[in-house]
C-alpha positions in Angstrom: 15.6 1.2 19.8 12.7 2.5 20.7 11.6 5.6 21.9 11.9 7.1 25.3 8.5 8.6 26.5 9.8 11.7 27.5 10.7 12.3 23.6 6.6 11.4 23.0 6.6 15.6 23.4 9.3 16.4 20.9 8.7 13.6 18.4 5.2 14.8 17.7 6.9 18.3 17.3 8.5 16.8 14.5 5.7 15.7 12.8 3.9 19.1 13.4 7.0 21.0 12.0 7.5 18.7 8.9 4.1 18.8 7.7 4.4 22.8 8.0 7.7 22.8 6.3 7.0 21.1 3.4 3.9 23.1 3.0 5.5 26.0 2.9 7.1 24.4 -1.0 3.8 23.7 -1.9 4.2 20.1 -1.0 0.5 19.0 1.0 1.2 16.1 3.6 -1.7 13.5 3.2 -1.3 11.3 5.7 1.4 9.9 8.0 2.5 7.0 9.9 4.3 7.3 13.6 6.6 4.7 12.2 7.3 2.5 9.3 7.5 -1.2 10.3 7.3 -1.0 13.9 8.2 -4.5 14.5 11.2 -4.4 12.5 14.4 -3.7 14.8 16.4 -4.0 11.8 15.8 -1.5 9.2 18.4 1.7 9.7 17.5 3.8 11.1 14.5 2.2 12.4 12.1 2.5 15.8 10.3 -0.4 17.3 7.1 0.8 18.7 4.8 -1.6 20.3 1.0 -1.0 20.1 0.7 0.3 23.3 3.1 2.5 22.9 2.2 3.9 19.4 -1.2 4.1 21.2 -0.1 6.1 23.6 1.7 8.4 21.3 -1.2 8.9 19.2 -3.8 9.6 21.8 -1.8 11.8 23.8 0.9 13.6 21.4 0.9 13.6 18.3 -3.8 13.9 17.7 -3.1 17.2 20.5 -0.4 18.3 18.3 -2.1 18.2 14.8 -4.8 19.7 16.5 -2.8 22.5 18.3 -1.6 23.5 15.1 -4.3 23.2 12.6 -2.6 20.3 11.2 -5.4 18.2 8.9 -3.0 15.8 7.3 -4.3 12.1 8.4 -2.8 9.7 11.4 -2.4 6.2 9.9 -1.4 3.5 12.0 0.9 0.2 11.9 2.2 0.4 8.7 3.6 -3.3 9.2 3.1 -6.8 7.9 -0.1 -8.5 7.8 0.5 -11.5 10.4 -0.2 -8.9 13.4 -3.5 -8.0 13.0 -3.4 -7.6 16.7 -1.6 -4.5 16.6 -3.9 -1.9 14.6 -7.2 -3.8 16.3 -5.6 -3.0 19.9 -5.1 0.5 19.2 -8.5 0.8 17.2 -10.2 -0.5 20.0 -9.1 2.4 22.1 -12.4 4.8 22.0 -10.2 7.7 22.3 -6.9 7.1 20.2 -9.2 5.4 17.5 -11.0 9.2 17.0 -8.2 10.4 15.6 -6.9 7.9 13.3 -8.0 7.2 9.7 -7.0 4.4 9.0 -4.2 0.9 9.3 -1.5 0.2 6.6 -0.3 -2.9 5.7 3.3 -4.7 4.0 3.0 -8.0 2.6 6.3 -9.5 3.6 4.6 -11.6 5.7 0.9 -12.7 5.9 -2.2 -12.8 4.0 -4.0 -10.2 2.0 -6.7 -11.4 3.4 -6.1 -10.4 6.9 -6.9 -6.9 5.5 -10.5 -7.6 5.6 -10.1 -8.7 9.1 -9.3 -5.3 10.2 -11.7 -3.6 8.1 -14.5 -5.5 9.1 -14.1 -4.5 12.8 -13.7 -1.2 12.4 -15.7 -0.2 9.1 -15.4 3.3 9.5 -11.2 3.6 9.2 -9.7 2.8 6.0 -7.3 0.4 4.8 -4.2 1.2 3.3 -1.1 -0.9 1.1 1.9 1.1 1.6 4.9 -1.2 0.2 6.3 -4.2 -1.6 9.4 -4.1 -3.3 10.9 -6.3 -5.8 14.4 -7.4 -6.1 16.9 -6.0 -9.0 17.6 -9.9 -9.1 13.6 -11.0 -9.0 12.0 -13.3 -11.9 10.4 -10.5 -14.3 7.2 -12.9 -15.0 7.2 -14.4 -10.9 7.0 -11.0 -9.5 4.1 -9.7 -12.0 2.0 -12.7 -11.3 3.1 -12.7 -7.5 2.3 -8.5 -7.3 -0.6 -8.6 -9.5 -2.5 -11.0 -7.8 -1.4 -10.2 -4.2 -1.7 -6.3 -4.7 -2.9 -4.4 -7.4 -6.0 -7.5 -7.0 -5.9 -8.7 -3.3 -5.4 -5.7 -1.7 -8.8 -3.5 -3.3 -10.6 -7.1 -3.1 -9.5 -6.3 0.9 -10.8 -2.9 1.4 -7.7 -1.3 0.2 -8.3 2.2 -1.1 -4.7 2.3 -2.2 -1.4 0.5 -3.6 1.9 1.5 -3.4 5.0 -0.2 -4.6 8.1 0.7 -3.3 9.9 2.6 -4.8 9.7 5.1 -8.0 13.3 5.6 -9.2 17.0 4.2 -8.6 20.3 4.7 -10.4 22.0 1.1 -12.1 23.4 0.5 -8.3 20.0 0.6 -6.7 21.3 3.9 -5.2 20.8 6.1 -3.1 20.3 4.5 0.2 21.5 4.1 3.0 24.9 2.4 3.3 24.9 0.4 6.7 21.5 -1.2 6.7 20.2 0.2 3.4 18.7 -1.9 0.6 20.7 -3.1 -1.6 18.6 -4.9 -4.3 15.4 -2.9 -4.0 14.6 -1.9 -7.7 12.7 1.3 -8.5 10.0 1.4 -11.2 12.6 2.6 -13.3 16.1 2.7 -13.6 18.2 6.1 -14.3 21.1 5.6 -16.1 22.5 8.5 -17.6 20.5 9.5 -20.3 18.5 5.8 -20.6 15.2 5.3 -18.4 14.5 1.3 -18.0 11.0 -0.1 -17.2 11.6 -2.5 -14.7 8.3 -5.2 -13.2 7.1 -2.7 -10.6 6.4 -0.3 -13.5 3.9 -2.7 -15.5 2.8 -4.1 -11.9 1.4 -0.7 -11.3 0.4 0.4 -14.9 -1.8 -2.2 -15.4 -4.2 -0.2 -12.8 -2.6 3.4 -12.6 -3.4 3.7 -16.4 -6.9 3.0 -16.1 -8.0 3.5 -12.5 -8.3 7.4 -11.8 -8.6 8.6 -8.1 -12.1 8.2 -7.3 -12.8 4.8 -8.9 -14.9 2.1 -7.0 -14.8 -1.6 -6.2 -17.8 -3.3 -8.0 -18.9 -6.4 -7.9 -16.5 -9.2 -10.0 -17.2 -13.2 -10.0 -13.9 -15.1 -8.1 -13.2 -17.5 -10.4 -10.2 -20.1 -9.6 -7.1 -19.8 -11.2 -8.2 -16.2 -12.5 -7.5 -13.8 -9.7 -9.3 -10.5 -10.7 -10.9 -7.1 -9.7 -13.4 -5.0 -11.4 -13.7 -1.0 -10.8 -16.3 2.0 -12.1 -14.2 5.4 -12.9 -15.7 8.7 -12.2 -16.0 8.9 -16.0 -18.7 5.7 -15.8 -16.1 3.3 -17.4 -15.5 0.1 -16.1 -12.3 -1.7 -15.7 -11.8 -5.4 -15.0 -8.0 -6.4 -14.2 -7.1 -10.1 -15.0 -4.3 -12.6 -14.3 -4.3 -16.2 -15.5 -2.6 -18.0 -13.1 -3.7 -21.5 -15.0 -0.8 -23.9 -16.9 -2.1 -23.0 -20.0 -4.3 -20.9 -22.1 -7.8 -19.7 -21.2 -10.2 -18.5 -22.2 -13.3 -16.6 -20.1 -16.5 -14.5 -20.4 -17.2 -11.5 -19.0 -21.2 -10.7 -17.9 -22.8 -7.7 -17.7 -26.3 -7.4 -17.7 -27.4 -9.4 -21.0 -24.0 -9.0 -22.4 -21.0 -11.0 -22.9 -17.8 -11.0 -24.2 -15.1 -13.6 -24.3 -11.7 -13.5 -23.9 -8.6 -16.0 -23.9 -5.7 -15.1 -22.1 -1.9 -17.3 -22.1 -0.5 -18.5 -18.6 1.0 -16.2 -16.3 -0.3 -13.1 -18.3 -2.7 -10.3 -16.6 -4.9 -7.8 -19.1 -6.5 -5.1 -18.2 -9.7 -4.3 -19.9 -11.7 -1.1 -20.2 -15.8 -0.1 -21.2 
């Protein structure tokens, strides 16, 4: 279904109350989106929102409610696939609504990661977020590792995203808990918790290639685009350089890292990922 306009004010009040109650427990909510996957009618629960509906809700109800209650939580729009950039652009092109919006969130179940750049380049003062991609309990470890590293860990930052989120952190051996009707019964956590045992799954390693070496406050820096060797580089707040490289080529591949007059030569097996720091 969709949200009736007469309940926009109630829905805005829900966000205010939620943020306030979480704050009482010492939990600061950095950002919210008005609805997960607003173009998806099949989620449980789900709430379909057109771009115009989300624009009106934010501009006339959610943003004023945040101001009235001194809520500093960011408002981030869209939170859906990269095949419809016209959705966030419609909202960001509104001169009033855009003043209350921090940025746009994307998933990549449809579309291409380069779409993030398309939105950023039209509104470079607004941030880009990557907020969801799941791996299946029946997926292929190597295939999932390569696709997610290429598109999320490497692709999203190269297209201006300030973050990368995998879905989800942990679940049990039966992929729970989740809603019984319409919930994802194959979405695998980074960790599987089973009694006293903890299993590290592919999402753990996807994220670990970046999260263990690229702390908050790091900045993406230039690195050459090389065919068959997707990569991304960062400068950390401590002044360290980090390079994440995936070898998509069918065989072992040697490549050089050049920084000024310094060189290092490395060799990667096919399908492997390396995180290099210096």
